[in-house]
C-alpha positions as CSV (number, residue, x, y, z in Angstrom):
1,M,39.6,8.2,76.4
2,K,36.0,8.5,76.2
3,I,36.6,11.5,73.8
4,L,38.5,9.3,71.7
5,Q,36.0,6.4,71.7
6,K,33.3,8.9,70.8
7,Y,35.2,10.3,67.7
8,K,36.1,6.6,66.8
9,L,32.4,5.8,66.9
10,I,31.6,8.9,64.8
11,F,34.2,8.2,62.1
12,L,32.8,4.6,61.8
13,F,29.4,5.7,61.4
14,L,30.4,8.3,58.6
15,L,32.6,5.5,57.1
16,L,29.6,3.2,56.9
17,F,27.4,5.9,55.5
18,V,30.1,6.6,52.7
19,I,30.3,3.0,51.9
20,T,26.5,2.5,51.8
21,T,26.3,5.6,49.5
22,I,28.8,4.5,47.2
23,I,27.3,0.9,46.8
24,V,23.8,2.5,46.2
25,L,25.4,4.9,43.5
26,I,27.1,1.9,41.8
27,F,23.8,0.0,41.7
28,V,21.8,3.0,40.3
29,I,24.4,3.8,37.7
30,R,24.9,0.2,36.5
31,N,21.1,-0.2,36.4
32,R,20.0,3.2,35.0
33,N,18.7,1.9,32.0
34,I,16.7,-1.1,33.3
35,D,13.0,-0.4,33.3
36,F,11.2,-1.9,36.3
37,G,8.3,-0.1,35.2
38,H,4.8,-1.3,34.8
39,N,1.7,-0.7,32.8
40,T,-1.2,-0.4,35.4
41,I,-3.9,0.0,32.7
42,A,-4.6,-2.2,29.6
43,A,-7.4,-2.6,27.1
44,S,-8.4,-4.8,24.1
45,W,-11.2,-5.3,21.6
46,G,-13.9,-5.2,24.5
47,H,-12.3,-5.4,27.8
48,S,-10.5,-3.4,30.3
49,L,-7.9,-4.0,33.1
50,V,-6.6,-1.7,35.9
51,I,-4.0,-2.0,38.8
52,Q,-5.0,-0.2,42.0
53,E,-2.4,1.1,44.6
54,D,-2.8,-1.9,46.6
55,G,-1.5,-4.2,43.8
56,S,-5.2,-5.7,43.1
57,L,-6.1,-6.5,39.6
58,W,-9.5,-5.6,38.2
59,A,-11.1,-6.4,35.2
60,W,-14.5,-5.7,33.2
61,G,-16.0,-6.0,29.9
62,T,-16.4,-9.0,27.4
63,N,-15.5,-12.4,28.7
64,W,-15.9,-14.9,25.8
65,D,-12.5,-16.5,26.2
66,G,-12.1,-15.8,29.9
67,E,-10.1,-12.8,29.3
68,L,-11.3,-11.2,32.5
69,G,-9.7,-14.1,34.5
70,D,-12.7,-14.3,37.0
71,G,-13.2,-18.0,36.6
72,T,-16.4,-17.5,34.1
73,N,-17.1,-16.4,30.6
74,E,-19.8,-13.9,31.7
75,A,-19.3,-10.2,30.7
76,R,-18.8,-7.9,33.6
77,L,-20.4,-4.3,33.3
78,T,-18.4,-3.1,36.4
79,P,-14.9,-3.8,37.9
80,V,-14.3,-7.4,39.4
81,M,-11.1,-8.3,41.4
82,I,-8.9,-10.9,39.6
83,M,-5.7,-11.2,41.7
84,E,-3.4,-9.4,44.1
85,N,0.5,-8.1,44.3
86,V,0.3,-7.3,40.5
87,R,2.7,-4.6,39.1
88,H,2.3,-5.0,35.2
89,V,-0.6,-6.1,33.1
90,V,-1.2,-6.1,29.4
91,S,-3.9,-7.5,26.9
92,G,-3.9,-8.7,23.3
93,E,-6.5,-8.5,20.5
94,S,-7.0,-12.4,20.5
95,G,-8.6,-12.1,24.0
96,L,-5.3,-13.1,26.1
97,S,-4.5,-11.2,29.2
98,M,-1.2,-11.2,31.2
99,A,0.1,-10.1,34.4
100,I,3.4,-9.8,36.2
101,T,3.2,-9.9,40.0
102,N,5.5,-8.2,42.4
103,D,7.8,-11.3,42.7
104,N,8.3,-11.2,39.0
105,T,6.2,-14.3,38.1
106,L,4.4,-14.0,34.8
107,W,0.5,-15.0,34.7
108,G,-1.7,-15.7,31.8
109,W,-5.6,-16.4,31.2
110,G,-8.1,-15.9,28.4
111,S,-7.7,-17.1,24.9
112,N,-5.3,-19.8,24.3
113,R,-5.9,-20.5,20.3
114,A,-2.2,-20.1,20.0
115,G,-1.1,-22.3,22.9
116,L,0.7,-19.6,24.8
117,I,-0.5,-20.4,28.3
118,G,-0.3,-24.2,28.0
119,N,-3.5,-26.0,29.0
120,D,-3.6,-28.0,25.4
121,F,-4.9,-24.9,23.8
122,R,-8.0,-24.7,26.0
123,N,-8.9,-21.3,27.2
124,Q,-7.9,-20.4,30.5
125,F,-10.5,-18.8,32.8
126,T,-8.3,-18.0,35.8
127,P,-4.8,-16.9,36.0
128,I,-2.2,-19.4,35.8
129,Q,1.6,-19.3,36.0
130,I,3.6,-19.0,33.1
131,M,7.2,-18.1,33.8
132,E,9.4,-16.8,36.7
133,N,12.0,-14.0,36.8
134,V,10.2,-11.8,34.3
135,L,10.7,-8.0,33.8
136,D,8.3,-7.2,31.1
137,V,6.0,-8.8,28.4
138,A,4.3,-7.7,25.2
139,I,1.4,-9.4,23.8
140,S,0.3,-9.5,19.9
141,N,-2.5,-11.4,18.5
142,R,-1.0,-14.9,18.6
143,H,2.7,-14.4,19.9
144,I,4.4,-13.0,23.0
145,L,7.6,-11.5,23.7
146,I,9.0,-11.7,27.2
147,I,12.1,-10.0,29.0
148,T,13.8,-11.7,31.8
149,M,15.0,-9.7,34.8
150,D,18.5,-10.1,33.5
151,G,17.5,-8.5,30.3
152,E,17.4,-11.7,28.0
153,L,14.5,-11.6,25.3
154,F,12.3,-14.6,24.6
155,G,9.5,-15.2,22.3
156,A,6.8,-17.8,21.5
157,G,3.9,-18.4,19.3
158,E,3.1,-17.7,15.5
159,N,6.2,-16.5,13.4
160,W,4.9,-16.3,10.0
161,A,6.6,-13.0,9.3
162,G,9.6,-13.6,11.6
163,Q,7.8,-11.5,14.1
164,L,9.6,-13.5,17.0
165,G,13.0,-12.4,15.7
166,D,14.7,-15.8,16.1
167,G,16.1,-15.8,12.5
168,T,13.2,-18.0,11.2
169,N,9.7,-17.8,10.2
170,I,8.8,-21.1,12.2
171,D,6.2,-21.1,14.7
172,R,7.5,-21.7,18.4
173,S,5.3,-23.6,21.1
174,E,8.0,-23.1,23.6
175,P,9.9,-19.6,24.3
176,V,13.1,-19.2,22.1
177,H,16.0,-16.8,22.8
178,I,16.0,-13.4,20.8
179,K,18.3,-11.0,22.1
180,S,20.5,-9.9,25.1
181,D,20.6,-6.8,27.0
182,V,17.0,-5.6,26.6
183,R,15.0,-3.4,28.7
184,F,11.8,-2.7,26.6
185,V,9.6,-4.5,24.1
186,S,6.6,-3.9,22.0
187,T,4.9,-6.0,19.3
188,A,2.0,-5.7,16.8
189,D,0.5,-8.6,14.7
190,G,3.5,-9.0,12.4
191,H,6.4,-7.0,13.6
192,S,8.2,-6.3,16.8
193,V,10.6,-3.9,18.2
194,A,12.8,-3.6,21.4
195,I,15.1,-1.2,23.0
196,T,18.4,-2.3,24.7
197,N,20.1,-1.0,27.8
198,D,22.1,1.5,25.6
199,N,18.7,2.9,24.4
200,T,19.3,1.4,20.9
201,L,16.0,0.7,19.0
202,W,15.9,-2.8,17.1
203,A,13.1,-4.0,14.8
204,W,12.1,-7.3,13.0
205,G,9.3,-8.9,11.1
206,I,7.0,-7.9,8.3
207,N,8.1,-4.6,6.6
208,N,5.8,-4.4,3.5
209,L,4.9,-0.6,4.4
210,G,8.1,0.3,6.1
211,Q,6.9,-0.4,9.5
212,L,10.5,-1.4,10.7
213,G,12.0,1.8,9.7
214,D,15.2,0.4,8.1
215,G,14.8,2.3,4.9
216,T,13.5,-0.7,3.1
217,N,10.2,-2.9,2.8
218,E,12.0,-6.3,3.2
219,A,10.9,-8.6,6.2
220,R,13.6,-9.1,8.8
221,Y,13.7,-12.4,10.7
222,A,16.1,-11.1,13.3
223,P,16.6,-7.8,15.1
224,V,18.0,-4.9,12.9
225,R,19.3,-1.6,14.3
226,I,17.1,1.4,13.6
227,M,18.1,4.3,15.7
228,D,19.7,5.3,19.0
229,N,18.8,7.5,21.9
230,V,15.3,6.0,22.3
231,A,13.4,6.3,25.5
232,T,10.1,4.1,24.5
233,V,8.5,2.7,21.7
234,R,4.9,1.6,20.5
235,T,3.6,-0.6,17.6
236,G,0.3,-0.5,15.9
237,W,-1.2,-2.2,12.8
238,L,1.7,-1.8,10.3
239,R,3.1,1.4,12.2
240,T,5.6,2.1,14.6
241,A,6.3,5.2,16.8
242,A,9.6,6.1,18.8
243,I,10.0,8.7,21.4
244,T,13.6,9.7,21.8
245,M,15.2,10.9,25.3
246,D,14.6,14.4,24.5
247,G,10.7,13.8,24.0
248,V,10.7,13.9,20.2
249,L,8.3,11.8,18.4
250,W,9.5,9.7,15.3
251,L,6.8,7.8,13.2
252,W,6.9,5.4,10.2
253,G,5.0,2.9,8.4
254,L,1.4,2.7,7.0
255,N,-0.1,6.2,6.6
256,S,-3.9,5.3,7.5
257,D,-5.0,8.2,9.6
258,A,-2.4,10.7,9.6
259,P,-3.2,14.4,10.1
260,V,-3.6,16.0,6.7
261,Q,-1.6,19.4,6.9
262,S,-1.3,18.8,10.5
263,T,0.9,20.9,12.7
264,L,2.3,17.8,14.2
265,W,3.5,15.7,11.2
266,Q,2.7,13.6,8.0
267,L,3.4,10.0,7.9
268,E,5.9,8.4,5.4
269,N,6.5,4.8,4.7
270,S,10.1,5.0,6.0
271,A,11.5,6.7,9.4
272,N,10.6,10.3,9.4
273,P,12.5,13.4,10.5
274,P,11.6,14.3,14.2
275,F,8.1,16.1,15.1
276,L,6.6,17.5,18.0
277,G,9.2,17.6,21.2
278,N,7.0,17.2,24.1
279,V,5.5,13.7,23.7
280,A,5.3,11.4,26.6
281,D,3.2,8.7,25.0
282,I,1.5,7.5,21.8
283,I,-1.1,4.9,21.2
284,L,-1.4,3.4,17.7
285,R,-4.8,1.8,16.8
286,P,-5.7,1.0,13.4
287,Q,-8.3,3.6,13.0
288,Y,-7.3,6.3,15.2
289,T,-4.1,7.8,17.1
290,L,-3.7,9.2,20.7
291,I,-0.9,11.2,21.9
292,L,-0.1,12.3,25.6
293,T,2.1,15.3,25.9
294,T,4.4,15.9,28.6
295,D,2.0,18.6,30.0
296,G,-0.7,16.2,30.3
297,R,-2.9,17.0,27.3
298,L,-4.5,14.0,25.5
299,L,-4.7,14.6,21.8
300,A,-6.4,12.3,19.1
301,W,-7.3,12.1,15.5
302,G,-8.5,9.6,12.9
303,E,-11.9,7.7,12.6
304,N,-14.2,8.2,15.4
305,R,-15.8,5.0,15.6
306,F,-19.2,5.0,16.8
307,D,-19.1,8.7,17.3
308,T,-17.8,7.8,20.8
309,L,-14.0,8.7,21.2
310,W,-14.2,12.6,21.3
311,D,-17.1,14.3,19.7
312,T,-19.1,13.1,16.9
313,Q,-16.9,13.8,13.9
314,N,-13.7,12.2,12.3
315,H,-10.7,14.3,12.5
316,S,-7.9,14.5,10.1
317,S,-6.0,16.8,12.3
318,E,-5.6,16.6,16.2
319,V,-8.3,17.5,18.6
320,E,-7.5,17.8,22.4
321,I,-10.0,15.5,24.4
322,K,-8.7,15.7,28.1
323,T,-6.2,17.4,30.2
324,D,-4.3,16.5,33.3
325,V,-3.5,13.0,32.2
326,I,-0.6,11.0,33.0
327,A,-1.2,7.6,31.4
328,I,-3.3,6.3,28.5
329,T,-4.2,3.1,26.6
330,A,-7.1,2.0,24.4
331,G,-9.0,-0.9,23.1
332,Y,-10.7,-1.2,19.6
333,A,-12.9,1.8,20.2
334,H,-12.7,2.9,24.0
335,I,-10.0,4.6,25.8
336,L,-8.6,4.5,29.3
337,A,-7.0,7.5,30.9
338,I,-5.3,8.0,34.4
339,T,-5.2,11.6,35.7
340,S,-2.7,13.0,38.2
341,D,-4.9,12.4,41.1
342,G,-4.8,8.7,40.5
343,S,-8.3,8.5,39.2
344,L,-9.5,6.4,36.1
345,W,-11.6,7.6,33.3
346,V,-12.9,5.7,30.4
347,W,-15.2,6.5,27.5
348,G,-16.0,5.1,24.1
349,W,-17.8,2.1,22.5
350,N,-19.5,0.2,25.4
351,E,-21.5,-2.6,23.9
352,Y,-20.0,-5.1,26.2
353,G,-19.4,-3.1,29.2
354,Q,-15.9,-2.3,28.7
355,I,-16.3,1.1,30.0
356,G,-17.2,-0.3,33.5
357,D,-20.0,2.3,34.5
358,G,-22.6,-0.4,34.8
359,T,-24.2,0.0,31.6
360,T,-23.8,-1.0,27.9
361,E,-24.4,2.7,26.7
362,N,-21.7,4.2,24.4
363,K,-20.0,7.5,26.1
364,N,-18.3,10.1,24.0
365,T,-17.0,11.9,27.1
366,P,-14.8,10.6,30.1
367,V,-16.6,8.8,32.7
368,R,-14.9,8.4,36.1
369,I,-14.8,4.8,36.9
370,M,-12.1,4.1,39.7
371,D,-10.0,6.0,42.3
372,N,-6.7,4.8,43.9
373,V,-5.4,3.6,40.5
374,A,-1.4,2.7,40.6
375,I,0.5,5.1,38.6
376,P,2.7,3.6,35.9
377,S,6.2,4.5,35.5
378,R,5.9,4.8,31.5
């Protein structure tokens, strides 16, 4: 009898294990395309933001509009802690900063010229709660796009080029629904892109130089389908870049700083054939471009503002500026990179302390600023 009871207990244990495993597998399969990822570094014109492993958010640099969120408008030459329990951070060129906390609440602070964070268009000097149940957010100059945890995409702010994607060019003071089943979004000044859970890329907004990639130069006020099998996408000034699931990079839009006779590609005014099959990420700035490869090499080309971004030269073809890199972002003329040991390196233009090394001296080689930085998932 005792032996029988023993086998019954073993059977029940195994049954419970199997049921639990099946439930977990079902959840993973159903949610395999949902990106609960996060940016742990962000940069804008003259300030920088970083999340540490413990979830604390730190900021430094210019602070005219309260974009640091420390309760003042004083520039900071070294990192100051802003808030805790943060998983995702972004910043816009207008001086607006936003963060998503671990409970999926969206917070905003800084410039409020477009009224995107309430407060009667007054600048906000400390983080204020904007919205709950948020998966992801993207900021441009004067509009934002928000993805909720259930994949619904909303937009608010200026809409002169249809960049919100609601079918109009009417500005919106409150978030309006754009599209369902969305997992990732990126936006520039006048155009926006999103990836749905089936890995399809959609685009809308201004299209005068083919930045939407639909083969035309016609503006689109609602999302149009561009391509399939997309892992991630980035927008820049009049340009777009998509990385497919196999690590291949596609580029289209303005040919402002393309490598001449590069071994990588030459940009066109419409969606290109694929190039370079080992791309992990790309940053599109108006004057320069950064590429992070899957083996951790950081490549750059374009205009070397203030002779600070790599050496003292402009480059029309790619130059390697750092290795062992796992994440990148960039402001107007300064670069942030996380290496595999979790340390943060910053260099470039530093007039307002945006490097964070306690000085206002420009640096054209990477400076180690902080350790124990949270590792982003994309």
